[in-house]
N, C-alpha and C positions, 0 to 999 in steps of 0.2 A: 812686174812690168801692170800697169794696169789693161783691165778689157776692153774692147770695142762695149761703147755703152750699147748698141746694137745686140751685140751678142751678150752681156750683161740682160738685159731686158728680155731677152729670149728665153732664156737658161736660169734667170734666178726666179721663180715664183714664190710667191711669200703666203700665199692660201692655196689651200688646195684645193686641185682643176682637177674635175668631172670630167673624162673623155669624150666627144661630141662623136656619132655617126662618121664616120671617111673611108672613101674608098681605099684602094691594094695600096699597101707598101711598096717603097722604093726600093728597088732588089738591087738597087749599085750602088758605087759608091759615093754616097750625099756630101756635098760641099756645106759648107758653110753658110753661104747665101740660099741653094734648095733648102738647107735646114730652116731657115727665119722663114722662108718664105711658105713652109709648111704651115712654120706655127702660127703662119695669120690668115692662111688659110684655116686654120682649125682650132680657133681658142677654144681650150676647155671651159667646159664650165662647173660654177663654183659647187660641193655639193650642197647637200641641202639643209638649209635653213641659212648656207652663209659660210658652213662649219669645216673648218678642217679632219680631216680623216684620223678618227684613234685606228691605232696600229696595237695588234698581236703579236707577235713574231711567236711563231707555236714551231718551239725545236723537239724531233726524236733524236733521240741516244743509240749509236753504230746501226741505222739502216739501209739499205744501197736500194735503187735504184730497180725499179720494177717486179714489184711485188701486191700490186694492185693489177684487178681483173679489170680497170681501165688500161693499167702498160702492159696488157699481153699476159697476165699469171692467170693460173686455169682456175684459182679461188679466188671468192669474193670477200677480200681482208677488208677492208676501207673504205665502203661504200659513202660513206656520208666523205670522208675526204678525196675520193674521187668524184660527187655532185660540186665538191667547191671547183676540182680541177675543170670542172667539163662548163660553170659558168665564167672561168677565170681564167688563167693564163697560166700552161702546164708544162717547164720546162721539159722537154726529156732528154736533153744534152746537158743537163748542171751536172758539177765536179765541185766536190771538198778542194779546199789551200793545201791540204795533210792529212793523210788518213792517224789523226788523233784526234783525241777528244779541245783540251785545252789548244795547239795553234789552233784549231782547225777553228773554233767559237768566237776565238779571238780577233781572227779575221772576218766572223760575219758581224760583229764590231763597231771593229777600229777600217772595215774597209780594207786592211796593207794584208801579204804576202808573208807567212812565216820569218824570211830570208831577210824584209823589213819589219814588221811588230817584233820580231826577235825571242819569239814564242818557237822553241823548236819543239818542246814537249812536255810532258806531263806537271809535272813538277817543278815549271818554271814562270808561273802565272804570273804573277810581281816583276818578270823581267819585260813586262808588253812597254811598245814605245809606239807616240802616238801624238799626235795634236788633237784629236778631239774624236772620244766617239758617240755612238748613234746618244747614248744615254744623256750627255750632255748636251750634244745637237737637240737633242728634243727635251730638255728641261730650258734650254735657250729659248724656244722657242713655245716657250706655255705648255708643255704636257706635264698632265700627270704620271708619274714613273714608276714600274713595281716590276717586281723579279717572281714571280710561282714556281719551283720547282728547282734542278739541279743547276746550280752557277757554274765550279767548274772553269771560271776565270781571275783575272784580279776585278774584276768588281766586288765592292766591301757595299757593307749594309746603309751605312750612308753615306753614300752616293745614292741612292734612289728610294721614292719614300715610300715604300710598303715592300714590303723582304718574306718574303717563307720558302725556306732554304732547304735541297732536299739533297743528299745526296744517291747511293745506291743501296744503302742498306739504313737508311735511318731519315727521318720524315719530320717536318715542322709538326708541332705538336698543340694546333691551334684552336685545331678543332674533331669533329669525332670522339669516341671511344676511346682515352688515356691507354685500358688494361691491355685492352687488343692491341692497339695501334703498336704499345711498345713489344707482348707478345706476336705478332707477325715478324717485327724487326726483329726481335733475336730469332726465330726461327729461317727468316733471309740469309743474318747472319751466317749462323748452320752447315747453308751451302757454300758457303767460299768460293761462292760465284764460279759454280759448274749446277748443269743440267739437273732438273729436279726429274725422278723415274714416278713419281708418285703429283695425283692434285695438291695445291695448295690447299692447306686447310684452315682457310681466312677466307672468308667474305670478301663479294667485290669491291666494298668499301673501304677497305681495307689499305686496297692497293693504292702505290702515289697517284699512278694516271688517274682515279677517280678522287682522290684531297688534294691532287694539285689542280685540279679544274674547278675544285670546292674554293680552294682561295684564290682562283680568279675569279669566280662570280662575286665573291668578296669584295675583290680588289673593286670590278664593273662597280659594285650597287653602292662604295664611297666613294669614286668617279663624281659624281653628283654631272653636272653639264660642263668641266670641266675636257679638253678631249684629255685622252688615256694613251701610254705607250705602257704595253705589256708583252714582257717575257714570261708566257707560257712554255717551262724547259722537261720533260718527259725525260726520267732514266730511264724507260723501258727505249723499245726493245733485249736493249744492252745484260749480256746476263747478270746474275744465274737466271736460265731461263727456266719461269715460272709462269705457271697460271693458276687462274682458279674454275671451278664449274660455273659456268655453263660451258667455257671457253676451253679446257681439256678437249683436247680430241675433235673438238668444234673441225678440224684437219686433220685427220686421221692419218699417223703415220705410215700406215698402207696404202693410204691412197696419194700418196706422194708421188710428184716426176721423179727421175733419175734423177741423179750430176750427171749434167753433162762431162767435167771432170770429176773422178772421184778421188781414191788415195792412188791409183797406179799413177797419176799424174805428177805425183809430186818428185819425180827423180826431175821433172824436169823446170825443177823451182829455184837449184841450187842449194847450195850447203847452210842461209839460213832459213829455211823454209823447212829443211828436212828435221835444223835444229830446233824451230820449235814446234815443231810433229814430237818431236821428242819432249819437251815440255807439255809440251797440251799431256800426252799419257802419265809421264812423271804427276804431276798436278790434278790431273782424272784420271785413269788407266782404260777410263768406257769408254773416251769419248765418241771412238771411230763407230765402236758396237750400238750406240745409240742416237746415232746421227740421223736417224727418224724421228727418235723422241724431239732433240734441240729442236727441229728444225718445225715440229706441228707445234710444238712450246711456242715456236717462237712466230709463228701466224698466229697464233689463240691471241698471245698481248697484242699484235697488230689489230687484231679485233677490238680486245680489247680495250684499247687505244682509244677506235674507233669514235665506240660508241662511247667517250668521254665526250671528245668532240664535238659529236651531237649533242649532249648535253648542253654544252659551252655555246655550240653556234643558236639552241636552242635560249637560250639564257641572252645571250644581245639580241635574238628577234621578239624577245617578251620583254623588253626592255627598251623595244623601239630603236636601239644603233646599231642593228646588220648593216643598214644599210649605207652605215659614213662609220663604216669599220674595213680596213684592210687586214684579210689575213695573210699572215705569210707562211708554209708552212715548207720546212726542209731541216735535212737531218746534216750534222756534224761530221758524219764520214758512213762509212759500209761494216759490213760484216762479211765473213769468209761464209756460213751457210754450209759449213762442213764440203765447201768445194776444195777440191785436193785433197778431203780425210783433214782440213784446219778448222775452226773456229775460231769466233771470234774475231783478232785483226793483230797486225804486226809486222809482214814482210813484203815490204814493195808500195808497187802502186800499181796492182791489180784491179780492173774495172768493179769486184765483186766487192773494194775500198775502198774508192777513191769517185766512185759513180752514185751524184745523191736525188732527190727527187725534192723537184724545188716547186711551189705551185706557188702560184696569187692571188686573189680571190679578193676581190672591193669594187668598189664603187668606179664605174667606167673603166675599170680591167676587162678587156675581151680579147681572147685572139683570132681577130679578125685580117694577121694576115701570116697565121702560121706561123707567127713564130718559134713558137714552142717547138716546135720539131726540128726547124732549120739550127738556131742558134746557140753557141756555147756560152755559157754563162757559169758565172764562180758564187761559191761563195761568199765570195771578198766584194761583190757586186748587190748585196743587201745591203749592205749599208747605205750607199751614195744614195742607193732608188730611193728608201725612205728619208732620206733629206729633203731632196725632190719633192718629194710627195706630201712633206709636212711643210716646203714652203722655204727650205735653209739653206743655205749654199754648204755645196759638198764640203767640209773643212781642207786643207793642205797636205799634201802628204798621204791622199788616201791614192787605192793604185786599182779599186774596181771601176764598174762601170756603172752608171744611172741604166736602167732595164723601162724605165717610167714611162717614155715616149715609145718605145716600140710596144707596151701593151695600153698604150692607148693612141693605137693606131697616127702612129705619125708616123714624117717619112726619116731614116736610120741607115747609115750605111753598114750596106751589108759584112766590108771586110773586119767592120770591129768585132764584128761578132764569128769572126769564121772559122775560132780556132781557141782553146783553151791550154793550161795549165795549172800541171802540180809540182809542190815537193814531198820529200822525207827524207829523213838521217838527219844525223845527228852530226859528220863527218868523220875524220879522221878515216882509216884502212876500217876493209870487212872483217870483222870476225866467219873464222873459218873452220871446217874439220881439224885443222892441225892446231886449231888453238886449244882440244881441247878446254871448252868450260862446259863446265857441270849446271845442267835445269837447275841446282838447288839454287844458285844467284838470283833466282827472277821468285823461289819463296816454297813453301812447303804446302804437299797435298794438306795437309788441316786445315791452315790457315789462306788457301787462295793465291793464287801465283800472277806473275805482273807478266804478261806479254809483252810490254813496251818496255823494252829492258837493254841491256848493253850493245848483247846481239841484234836482236832486231834490228834496235834502230842504225849498225853503225855507218856508215860511209852514207852517201852523198845521193841521193837519184835527181833529176828533173820531166818533167815526162811532158808531150804537148799532145792534144786529141785534134785532127783538122779530118772531117770529109769521115771516112772508113776508115781513114789510120792513125793508130798510136806509136808513137814513139817514145826511148824511155832512153834518158842518155846517162851515164855516173862520173863521178873524179877520178876513175880509172880508163875513162876512154873505150868504158863497152858499151854499144846497144842494142836495143830490141827496137826490134817495129812487126806492127803486127797488122795484118786486112782483118779487123772485127765484122766485115760481112761473113769473111772464110773462117775463121778462127775466134768464137767470142769468145771462147776458155784461154786464150792467148799459148797459143804452144808449140808454136811452130814462130820460133824467131824469122823474121826474113830478113834481120840485119845485112848487109853487102851483098848481097844476091845482085849479079847485071839485071837480073828483070823490073827491079823495079829501082834502079839509079839512080830517076830523075823524080820520084816518090820520096826516097831519100832525103835527097837533098831541099827539098824544098821544104822539108819536114825539121833537117836540123838548120835549115835558115831561121824558120819559124820559130822551136823554142830559141833559138839563139836571141830572137827581137824579142821576146816576154820576157828571160832573161836579163837580157839587157835594162827593158824599161826598170822592171821591177827591183830596180839597184836601189836602193833607200832614198831620197828627196826630202828628207829632214835633216836636222835642223837647216829650215832658211828663211829669210823673211825680211822685217826693219831694222834687228842687230846683224845683217846682215846686208848694209849698205848695198856694198857694191857684188854681191851676190844675192840679184831676186830671182827667184826661179821662176819664171813662165809656166803658169798652169795651165793646165787643156780644160778651162772651165765651164765648155759648153757642153755640159750632164760629163766630165772628165772622160773624153773620146779623143782616143789621137787620129783616127782613118779619117774628119774632115779635117784638116791641117795637114793630111801626105801632099807631096807634089810628085810623087812616084809610086807607085806596088808596090809592097813589102817582097821583099826579095830580087830589086831589083836596080841598079845602079843609079847612083845618084850621090849627089858630092854638093852638105846644106850649106 
């Protein structure tokens, strides 16, 4: 159905618009009329020279939220990232769509949750289903596109203008000392994705973050005056946990804070988590013994990455394009970081795996209303936000929501961002202890192991975060309910306790709403003339179209 002309004029901006200074954000449910009035009162200003913004999508692999000084961590691991956050919008309540690389990255590119884009494991990239992804939108809008770093999605070399691809063990060989790079990559493979107990015996300039940023600088230099869209995708701090001097022991193992929940808490996580612990000991027997070394190396790698981001930002500044560039900083999912005695990722939807950093920095982006502290956002929101920033309409089938009005000081409906949703699992039944699945199904000690396997990914779970609460519900009807203010490590399951019955009911309704909303709505369109979907064109927001509050009785 065609959108209202006034509504279309409000939401489809063809040029990038720099935000003007405005008053407080409307902290109530905003109607379409209110939103349109706010837009007229707050016309966005064109960027310098009338240019649309450049976009850098800066992605790290396997990094949970909360590991920088700005976010309350005791060590100054990422000062450059913190400066970008302070000058932009730092979403403290950001979540991945699924705690696995390929599903989450596919959500980032398509704006769709895994149950809709159909990529629910790392070996299923080509199953991705969508109308248009953010790369297609950028190219159609006249952008030069590129990838420097780890891909791990359906994206192919011929679909972008610039391609420098990396894995966790092999990097692009366009620049640098090829012999030294090859020796370093051979050493990496010998680690078998495990923690190194010695400093990396190679200099910083062979590390992938350094080489990827150098590739990104090449791309920027080649782009001329054409607006560009570049994904800078760093494979670290994902295992193997290794780091060279001077980052080795920059955050000494003995100085690390104690874990809130160590190996003693593993019993509360269930059979699959205990099986994962056995797998990790099968693959690398000293994981728990070396937990402080694991974390120390990991934090050192964060600082190494941050120094390379500083190089990249400095290059943008030297080229005179920083003021016209949006930098989006996210991670695809988190890491246990030896909480519960576990490393890497694998089981369930704990905060340490699904709660991710998300920072937006660029022309006109400022947190005037403290939206970063209050709004729940998702990896799926990146794509529609960038569509609007590039002046392009949001494609059909996108489930994420544009965050651009929030970051530009416009009115927004609080109800749209009061909760967030994520998924995990491949379906079927859970594997249990009685199934006697040997750890050897996931790999061998001498060639690494895959923690995302048939045991850890069995079953289906969905979660919703709202206020201080978190609810997880699965295909068996089992529930988990946590008060994260009192129980940040998720060790006390309050589900079905009488004293939280009201909160549980509200969260179950919210989870059901998200589940129903994210039912796949493609394909529809001209080929199905009798079935044309009415898309929420206004920033892909649902709340402005409500006639009643969520959870209230209403017959549409």
